[in-house]
C-alpha positions as CSV (number, residue, x, y, z in Angstrom):
1,M,16.4,-17.0,-10.8
2,T,14.9,-13.7,-11.9
3,P,12.3,-14.2,-14.6
4,K,11.4,-11.2,-16.7
5,T,7.9,-12.3,-17.8
6,E,5.0,-14.1,-16.2
7,Q,5.5,-17.1,-18.6
8,E,9.1,-17.3,-17.5
9,L,8.0,-17.2,-13.9
10,A,5.5,-20.0,-14.6
11,D,8.1,-22.1,-16.4
12,A,10.6,-21.6,-13.5
13,I,8.1,-22.9,-11.0
14,A,6.8,-25.7,-13.1
15,S,10.3,-27.0,-13.7
16,A,11.6,-26.6,-10.1
17,K,13.2,-29.7,-8.7
18,G,13.0,-28.6,-5.1
19,P,11.9,-25.8,-2.7
20,L,12.0,-22.2,-3.9
21,H,12.7,-19.2,-1.7
22,I,10.4,-16.5,-3.1
23,T,11.4,-12.8,-2.7
24,G,10.5,-9.5,-4.2
25,G,12.9,-6.7,-3.4
26,G,14.4,-8.6,-0.5
27,T,13.6,-5.9,2.0
28,R,11.3,-7.9,4.3
29,P,12.9,-11.1,5.4
30,I,10.0,-11.9,7.8
31,G,9.0,-15.4,8.7
32,N,10.7,-18.7,9.6
33,P,14.0,-19.2,7.7
34,V,13.4,-20.7,4.3
35,V,15.8,-23.0,2.5
36,G,15.5,-23.3,-1.3
37,E,16.7,-22.0,-4.6
38,G,16.2,-18.2,-4.8
39,L,13.4,-16.9,-7.1
40,S,13.0,-13.1,-7.3
41,T,10.1,-11.3,-8.9
42,S,12.1,-8.1,-9.2
43,G,12.5,-8.7,-12.9
44,L,8.7,-8.4,-13.4
45,S,8.6,-4.6,-13.3
46,G,6.6,-1.8,-14.7
47,I,3.2,0.0,-14.4
48,T,0.9,-1.6,-17.0
49,L,-2.1,0.6,-16.5
50,Y,-2.8,3.8,-14.6
51,E,-6.2,5.5,-14.8
52,P,-6.3,8.4,-12.4
53,G,-9.9,9.1,-13.2
54,A,-10.9,5.6,-12.2
55,L,-8.6,5.7,-9.2
56,T,-6.9,2.5,-10.4
57,I,-3.3,1.4,-10.9
58,V,-2.1,-2.0,-12.3
59,A,1.6,-3.0,-12.0
60,Q,3.8,-6.0,-12.3
61,A,4.7,-7.5,-8.9
62,G,8.3,-6.5,-9.0
63,T,7.6,-2.8,-9.6
64,P,9.3,-0.7,-6.9
65,V,6.9,1.0,-4.6
66,A,8.8,4.2,-5.1
67,E,8.0,4.1,-8.8
68,I,4.3,3.7,-8.1
69,E,4.3,6.5,-5.5
70,A,6.0,8.8,-8.0
71,A,3.4,8.1,-10.7
72,L,0.6,8.6,-8.2
73,D,2.1,11.8,-6.9
74,S,2.2,13.3,-10.4
75,E,-1.6,13.1,-10.3
76,N,-1.9,14.1,-6.7
77,Q,-2.9,10.6,-5.6
78,R,-1.5,8.0,-3.2
79,L,-1.7,4.5,-1.8
80,A,-4.0,5.4,1.0
81,F,-3.1,2.4,3.2
82,E,0.4,3.9,3.8
83,P,2.6,0.8,3.3
84,M,5.4,0.4,5.8
85,D,9.0,0.5,4.6
86,H,10.8,-2.2,6.6
87,R,14.4,-1.3,5.5
88,A,15.4,0.9,8.5
89,L,13.9,-1.5,11.1
90,L,15.3,-4.7,9.5
91,G,18.6,-3.2,8.3
92,T,18.0,-4.3,4.7
93,S,18.7,-2.6,1.4
94,G,17.2,-2.8,-2.1
95,A,13.8,-1.5,-3.2
96,P,10.4,-2.6,-1.7
97,T,8.1,-3.9,-4.4
98,I,4.4,-3.7,-4.8
99,G,4.1,-7.5,-4.9
100,G,5.9,-7.7,-1.6
101,V,3.5,-5.2,-0.1
102,V,0.5,-7.2,-1.2
103,A,2.0,-10.6,-0.3
104,G,2.6,-9.3,3.2
105,N,-0.6,-7.2,3.4
106,V,1.7,-4.4,4.5
107,S,-0.3,-1.5,6.0
108,G,0.6,1.6,7.9
109,S,-0.8,4.0,10.4
110,R,-3.7,5.1,8.2
111,R,-5.2,1.6,8.3
112,I,-7.5,2.7,11.1
113,A,-9.3,5.1,8.7
114,V,-9.1,3.5,5.3
115,G,-8.4,-0.2,5.9
116,A,-5.5,-2.5,5.1
117,C,-3.7,-3.2,1.8
118,R,-6.2,-6.1,1.2
119,D,-9.1,-3.6,1.3
120,H,-7.5,-1.7,-1.6
121,A,-6.5,-4.8,-3.7
122,L,-8.8,-5.1,-6.8
123,G,-7.2,-8.0,-8.7
124,V,-4.1,-10.2,-8.8
125,R,-2.4,-12.5,-11.3
126,F,-0.2,-15.2,-9.8
127,V,1.5,-18.5,-10.5
128,D,0.7,-21.4,-8.2
129,G,3.0,-24.2,-7.1
130,A,2.2,-26.3,-10.1
131,G,3.2,-23.5,-12.5
132,E,-0.3,-22.6,-13.5
133,I,-1.2,-18.9,-14.1
134,T,-4.3,-17.7,-12.3
135,K,-6.1,-14.4,-12.6
136,N,-8.7,-13.2,-10.0
137,G,-10.5,-9.9,-9.5
138,G,-10.4,-7.0,-11.8
139,R,-9.8,-3.3,-12.1
140,V,-12.8,-1.9,-10.2
141,M,-14.2,-2.5,-6.7
142,K,-17.3,-4.6,-7.0
143,N,-19.0,-7.7,-5.7
144,V,-18.2,-10.9,-7.5
145,T,-19.2,-14.5,-7.2
146,G,-16.8,-17.3,-6.5
147,Y,-13.7,-17.4,-4.4
148,D,-12.0,-14.1,-3.5
149,L,-8.4,-15.1,-4.2
150,V,-7.3,-11.5,-4.1
151,K,-7.9,-11.3,-0.3
152,L,-6.4,-14.8,0.1
153,M,-3.1,-13.8,-1.6
154,C,-2.8,-10.7,0.6
155,G,-0.8,-11.8,3.6
156,S,0.1,-15.3,2.3
157,F,3.8,-14.3,2.0
158,G,4.3,-16.2,-1.3
159,T,3.3,-19.6,0.2
160,L,0.2,-20.1,-2.0
161,G,1.4,-18.5,-5.2
162,V,3.9,-16.1,-6.6
163,L,2.3,-12.8,-7.6
164,S,3.0,-11.5,-11.1
165,E,0.7,-8.5,-11.3
166,V,-1.5,-6.6,-8.9
167,S,-4.4,-4.1,-9.3
168,L,-5.0,-1.5,-6.6
169,K,-7.5,1.2,-5.8
170,V,-5.8,4.6,-5.1
171,L,-7.2,7.8,-3.5
172,P,-6.6,11.5,-3.9
173,K,-4.0,13.2,-1.6
174,P,-5.6,15.5,1.0
175,E,-5.0,19.2,0.7
176,T,-3.4,19.4,4.1
177,S,-2.8,17.5,7.4
178,A,-2.1,18.3,11.0
179,T,-1.1,16.3,14.1
180,L,-2.1,17.1,17.6
181,T,0.4,15.8,20.2
182,L,-0.4,15.2,23.8
183,H,2.6,15.2,26.2
184,G,3.4,13.2,29.3
185,L,0.6,10.7,29.3
186,S,0.7,7.2,30.8
187,V,0.0,4.3,28.5
188,A,-3.6,4.0,29.9
189,Q,-4.2,7.7,29.5
190,S,-2.8,7.6,26.0
191,V,-5.1,4.7,24.9
192,E,-8.0,6.5,26.5
193,A,-7.3,9.8,24.7
194,M,-6.7,8.0,21.3
195,S,-10.0,6.1,21.8
196,A,-11.8,9.3,22.5
197,A,-10.4,10.9,19.3
198,L,-11.2,7.9,17.2
199,G,-14.7,7.7,18.5
200,S,-15.3,11.3,17.7
201,P,-16.9,12.6,14.4
202,F,-13.6,14.4,13.5
203,E,-12.2,11.8,11.1
204,V,-8.9,10.9,12.7
205,T,-6.5,9.2,10.2
206,G,-3.7,8.4,12.7
207,A,-3.5,7.6,16.4
208,A,-0.2,6.5,17.8
209,R,2.0,6.7,20.9
210,T,5.8,6.9,20.9
211,H,7.1,8.9,23.8
212,D,4.1,11.2,23.3
213,T,0.7,10.6,21.9
214,H,-0.1,11.7,18.3
215,I,-3.4,12.2,16.6
216,R,-3.6,13.0,12.9
217,I,-6.3,14.6,10.8
218,E,-6.3,15.2,7.0
219,G,-8.5,16.9,4.4
220,F,-9.3,20.4,3.1
221,A,-7.5,23.2,5.0
222,A,-10.7,24.7,6.4
223,S,-12.0,21.4,7.6
224,V,-8.7,20.4,9.2
225,A,-8.6,23.7,11.1
226,Y,-12.1,23.3,12.4
227,R,-11.6,19.7,13.4
228,L,-8.3,20.5,15.1
229,E,-10.0,23.0,17.4
230,K,-12.7,20.5,18.2
231,L,-10.2,17.8,19.1
232,K,-8.3,20.3,21.3
233,D,-11.5,20.9,23.2
234,L,-12.3,17.2,23.4
235,L,-8.9,16.3,24.7
236,S,-8.3,19.4,26.8
237,G,-8.4,17.4,30.0
238,Y,-5.2,15.5,29.1
239,G,-2.9,18.4,29.7
240,E,-0.3,20.0,27.4
241,I,-1.2,19.9,23.7
242,S,0.9,21.0,20.7
243,V,0.3,20.9,16.9
244,T,2.6,20.1,14.1
245,E,2.3,19.6,10.3
246,D,5.5,17.5,10.0
247,A,4.6,14.6,7.7
248,N,7.9,12.9,8.5
249,L,6.6,12.2,12.0
250,W,4.1,9.6,10.6
251,A,6.7,8.1,8.3
252,G,8.8,7.4,11.4
253,I,5.8,6.0,13.2
254,T,4.7,3.7,10.4
255,N,8.2,2.5,9.7
256,V,9.1,2.1,13.4
257,T,12.4,3.9,12.9
258,G,12.6,4.5,16.7
259,F,13.7,0.9,17.1
260,A,15.9,0.8,14.0
261,K,19.2,1.2,15.9
262,T,18.6,-1.1,18.8
263,D,20.0,-4.6,19.2
264,S,16.7,-5.9,20.5
265,D,14.4,-8.4,18.9
266,I,11.3,-6.7,17.5
267,W,7.8,-8.1,17.9
268,R,4.5,-6.9,16.3
269,V,1.4,-7.5,18.5
270,S,-2.2,-7.1,17.4
271,I,-4.5,-6.6,20.3
272,K,-7.7,-5.0,21.5
273,P,-6.8,-1.4,22.2
274,S,-8.4,-1.6,25.6
275,D,-6.0,-4.4,26.5
276,A,-2.8,-2.5,25.6
277,P,-2.1,-1.1,29.1
278,A,-2.4,-4.5,30.7
279,L,-0.1,-6.2,28.1
280,I,2.5,-3.4,28.5
281,A,2.3,-3.5,32.3
282,A,3.1,-7.2,32.3
283,L,6.2,-6.8,30.2
284,P,9.7,-6.9,31.8
285,D,11.3,-3.5,32.4
286,T,13.9,-4.4,29.7
287,C,11.2,-4.0,27.0
288,E,10.4,-0.9,25.1
289,T,7.1,-0.3,23.3
290,S,5.4,2.0,20.8
291,L,1.7,1.9,19.9
292,D,-0.2,2.5,16.6
293,W,-3.8,2.1,15.4
294,G,-5.1,3.6,18.6
295,G,-3.3,0.9,20.7
296,G,-4.5,-2.0,18.5
297,L,-0.9,-2.4,17.2
298,I,2.0,-2.6,19.6
299,W,5.7,-2.8,18.6
300,V,7.8,-4.4,21.4
301,A,11.6,-4.4,21.6
302,T,12.7,-7.3,23.8
303,P,16.2,-8.7,24.7
304,A,17.5,-11.1,22.1
305,G,16.0,-14.6,22.3
306,T,13.0,-13.6,24.5
307,D,9.7,-15.3,23.8
308,L,7.3,-12.4,24.1
309,R,4.3,-14.8,24.0
310,A,5.3,-16.3,27.4
311,T,4.7,-12.9,29.1
312,M,1.5,-11.8,27.3
313,A,-1.1,-11.2,30.0
314,V,-4.0,-10.8,27.5
315,D,-5.2,-12.3,24.2
316,G,-3.4,-11.1,21.2
317,H,-1.5,-12.0,18.1
318,A,2.3,-11.7,18.2
319,T,4.7,-11.9,15.3
320,L,8.5,-11.9,15.6
321,V,9.5,-9.4,13.0
322,R,13.3,-9.0,13.7
323,A,15.6,-11.5,15.3
324,S,18.7,-13.5,14.6
325,T,18.4,-16.5,12.3
326,Q,18.9,-18.8,15.4
327,T,16.1,-17.2,17.3
328,R,13.8,-17.3,14.2
329,A,14.6,-21.0,13.9
330,A,14.0,-21.6,17.6
331,L,10.7,-19.6,18.1
332,P,7.6,-19.7,16.0
333,V,7.7,-16.4,14.0
334,F,3.9,-16.3,13.5
335,H,1.5,-16.7,16.3
336,P,0.4,-20.4,16.7
337,E,-3.0,-21.0,15.0
338,N,-5.9,-22.9,16.5
339,P,-6.4,-26.4,15.1
340,T,-9.4,-25.3,12.9
341,V,-7.3,-22.5,11.2
342,T,-4.3,-24.9,10.9
343,A,-6.5,-27.4,9.1
344,L,-7.8,-24.8,6.7
345,S,-4.3,-23.4,6.1
346,Q,-2.9,-26.9,5.3
347,G,-5.8,-27.6,3.0
348,L,-5.2,-24.3,1.0
349,R,-1.5,-25.0,0.7
350,A,-2.2,-28.5,-0.5
351,K,-4.5,-27.1,-3.2
352,F,-2.4,-24.2,-4.4
353,D,1.1,-25.7,-3.8
354,P,0.7,-29.5,-3.9
355,R,4.5,-30.1,-4.0
356,G,5.1,-27.8,-1.0
357,I,7.8,-25.8,-2.8
358,L,6.8,-22.2,-2.3
359,N,8.5,-20.6,0.7
360,A,8.1,-23.9,2.5
361,G,8.0,-23.5,6.3
362,L,8.0,-19.7,6.2
363,M,4.7,-19.4,8.0
364,G,5.2,-22.6,10.1
């Protein structure tokens, strides 16, 4: 099913006789395998409001991210939270949609500076499991009373409701950017250097480690040049430093394209940056890693079928992002919740999806 209007979406859910498999552009098949009749929001497409002066854009959930980025680019603006494009990593095709970004709370390398997708979401419209249309939030960032369903829908992966429209805060593009790269550091040295940069007053907007360690700054050209020199001085004790203005570097880091052509399972681990060296040291030699968010986000490539959580030496939150259907069925995709959170999650699902038909079992 591919409804073209919000009312058609509501009617389709209300009349459903069994489970529904909710998708947007179909580019992010993350989660436990879902069985059910397909329901795509890709037919709900189009920008319904864009006010550059108010830094606000409103679009139907099935609108391609590329269409939104093109509209913003024409006004020298952007989605500041830098949403990840999963297609290369997951080997999928199609067009990522803005509803999928919000439903997955998909956020990239700039999250350390500007926050996640949910921090830029102003309002949502969605259809719950009973087929009822709900609106929450608005078109400006302000304090409101009542339940913040906007934040609740971000990261719910379509299990509480199917998004039909989203409203987002956007920000101006910077005049320029530059990346300082440190070469030949160990994991511990890399995390230490990234922490020093992030703790400085020089407004770092990216801190990641692939084979080398990369630190990004953005803004007016004169400011970037000044901060770049200050960061060089700050990090001079870490050896060789080079500078690049290659924006494609950060697209590759955010989209984890370095692991795209491997046959490995891919895990996404959220952790305290200071714990990253210990976690990586405890991994088998067969694993590969890359770090983002100053070491707070670790991507791990493991041999197929490996349960990464069994080798985690420190506290963290691990999600299985890419694996075979058999592995996804055998291992919990999302990190096991504590009993209190599980009770809250079950209560929310019972309220918003009393029949249990929306992406049933996707999150466990």
